[in-house]
C-alpha positions in Angstrom: -4.7 45.4 -114.6 -6.4 42.2 -115.5 -5.1 40.1 -118.4 -6.2 37.0 -120.1 -5.0 33.7 -118.7 -1.7 32.5 -120.0 -1.6 29.9 -122.8 -0.7 27.1 -120.3 -3.7 27.9 -118.1 -7.0 26.2 -118.7 -10.0 28.3 -117.6 -13.6 27.5 -118.3 -16.7 29.3 -117.0 -18.0 32.8 -117.0 -16.0 35.0 -114.6 -13.7 32.0 -113.7 -10.1 33.1 -113.1 -11.1 36.7 -114.0 -8.0 38.4 -112.3 -5.2 36.0 -113.4 -2.1 38.1 -114.2 1.0 35.9 -114.1 -0.3 32.6 -112.6 0.9 29.6 -114.6 -0.3 26.1 -114.7 -3.8 27.0 -113.5 -6.8 24.8 -114.2 -10.2 26.2 -113.3 -13.6 24.9 -114.4 -16.8 26.4 -113.1 -18.8 29.6 -113.2 -17.2 32.3 -111.0 -14.4 30.1 -109.6 -10.9 31.3 -108.8 -11.8 34.9 -109.3 -9.2 36.3 -106.9 -6.3 34.4 -108.4 -3.6 36.7 -109.7 -0.1 35.2 -109.4 -0.9 31.8 -107.6 0.4 29.1 -109.9 -0.3 25.4 -110.2 -3.8 25.6 -108.7 -6.6 23.2 -109.8 -10.2 24.2 -109.1 -13.3 22.3 -110.2 -16.8 23.5 -109.1 -19.3 26.3 -109.3 -18.3 29.5 -107.5 -15.3 28.0 -105.6 -12.1 29.3 -104.2 -12.7 33.0 -104.6 -10.4 34.0 -101.7 -7.3 32.3 -103.2 -5.1 34.9 -104.8 -1.3 34.3 -104.6 -1.2 30.8 -103.0 0.2 27.9 -105.2 -0.2 24.2 -105.6 -3.8 24.0 -104.3 -6.5 21.5 -105.4 -10.2 22.3 -104.7 -13.1 20.1 -105.9 -16.7 21.0 -105.1 -19.2 23.8 -105.5 -19.4 27.0 -103.4 -16.1 26.3 -101.5 -14.9 29.4 -99.7 -11.3 28.3 -99.1 -8.4 28.1 -99.2 -7.1 31.5 -97.9 -5.5 34.0 -100.2 -1.9 32.8 -99.8 -2.5 29.2 -98.9 -0.2 26.6 -100.5 -0.6 22.9 -101.1 -4.1 22.6 -99.7 -6.5 19.9 -100.9 -10.2 20.4 -100.3 -12.9 18.0 -101.3 -16.4 19.5 -100.7 -20.0 18.8 -101.3 -22.3 21.0 -103.4 -23.0 23.4 -100.6 -19.4 24.2 -100.0 -19.1 22.1 -96.8 -15.6 20.7 -96.9 -15.7 16.9 -96.4 -11.9 16.7 -96.6 -9.4 19.5 -96.1 -5.7 18.8 -95.9 -3.5 21.8 -95.8 -0.5 22.2 -93.6 2.8 20.4 -93.0 2.8 17.4 -90.6 4.6 19.5 -88.0 1.7 21.9 -87.9 -2.0 21.5 -87.2 -4.2 20.1 -90.0 -7.9 20.6 -89.8 -10.4 18.6 -91.8 -13.8 20.2 -91.4 -17.1 18.4 -91.9 -17.3 14.8 -90.9 -13.7 14.3 -89.9 -11.2 16.4 -88.0 -7.5 15.3 -88.0 -4.9 17.0 -85.9 -1.2 16.5 -86.3 -1.1 15.4 -89.9 -2.1 12.5 -92.0 0.9 10.4 -91.5 3.5 9.5 -88.8 5.2 12.3 -86.9 8.1 10.7 -85.1 9.5 14.0 -83.8 6.6 14.7 -81.4 6.7 13.1 -78.0 3.5 11.8 -76.5 1.8 14.2 -74.2 0.9 13.3 -70.6 -2.7 12.6 -69.8 -3.5 16.2 -68.7 -2.1 17.7 -71.9 -3.1 15.1 -74.4 -3.0 15.1 -78.2 -6.2 15.1 -80.3 -6.4 12.5 -83.0 -9.8 12.7 -84.6 -13.2 14.4 -84.2 -16.2 12.5 -85.7 -19.0 15.0 -85.3 -19.7 18.7 -84.7 -20.0 18.1 -81.0 -17.1 20.1 -79.4 -14.4 17.8 -78.1 -16.0 14.5 -79.2 -13.4 12.2 -80.6 -10.3 10.1 -80.1 -7.3 11.3 -78.1 -4.0 9.7 -77.2 -1.1 10.3 -74.8 0.9 8.8 -71.9 -0.6 8.4 -68.4 -4.2 8.4 -67.4 -6.4 11.1 -68.9 -7.4 14.0 -66.7 -8.7 16.7 -69.2 -12.2 17.7 -70.2 -13.7 16.2 -73.4 -17.2 15.4 -74.7 -19.0 12.4 -73.2 -18.1 9.1 -74.9 -14.8 10.3 -76.3 -12.0 7.8 -76.3 -8.4 8.0 -75.0 -5.7 5.6 -76.0 -2.9 5.3 -73.5 0.5 4.7 -75.0 2.0 3.4 -71.7 -1.0 1.3 -70.7 0.2 -2.2 -69.7 -2.8 -4.0 -68.3 -6.3 -4.8 -69.5 -7.7 -1.8 -67.5 -5.1 0.9 -68.4 -4.9 0.7 -72.2 -8.0 2.7 -73.1 -10.5 5.1 -71.4 -13.9 6.6 -72.2 -15.0 10.0 -71.0 -18.1 9.5 -68.8 -18.7 13.2 -67.8 -17.7 16.2 -69.8 -15.8 17.8 -66.9 -13.0 15.2 -67.4 -14.1 12.0 -65.6 -12.7 9.1 -67.5 -13.4 5.4 -66.9 -11.1 2.6 -68.0 -12.4 0.3 -70.8 -11.5 -3.2 -69.8 -9.9 -5.1 -72.7 -9.1 -8.8 -73.1 -5.6 -9.9 -72.2 
């Protein structure tokens, strides 16, 4: 049964928030946005035809037209997208989990410092940032010399590097051949 949005919900736009039942503190602006929301409270959605899969998740903020996410039960996700629905910033999980930002930047491990995770050795390294849609192209870090496959020209920062030729590496062949980048001092 569909009911009208609650008094403390702000919903503007034809078909926006059409299925809200008990969701509270919802702000939706844009034609067709937030149509699946039923009980998900404290969601903020701005943009034409956005967030139509979100139903029970709470505390989400979505800005941009035609955004397909977040998922039905997602909580505390922030998505900034362009007019085509392409997420340019997507921050969604806790720092202990994997966070994915699609579009022009991909961050893994969270936006912040995670002091509870030990640095991986070179063969099982940790991914920091991806700067294009090329698979595996980005910046990595870990201890020891890298020995994993990555896209050509990816960078690896070595936490235990102590000389001018062991601090940073660049992938020269996608199969995992890395060369040291010589740094000053």
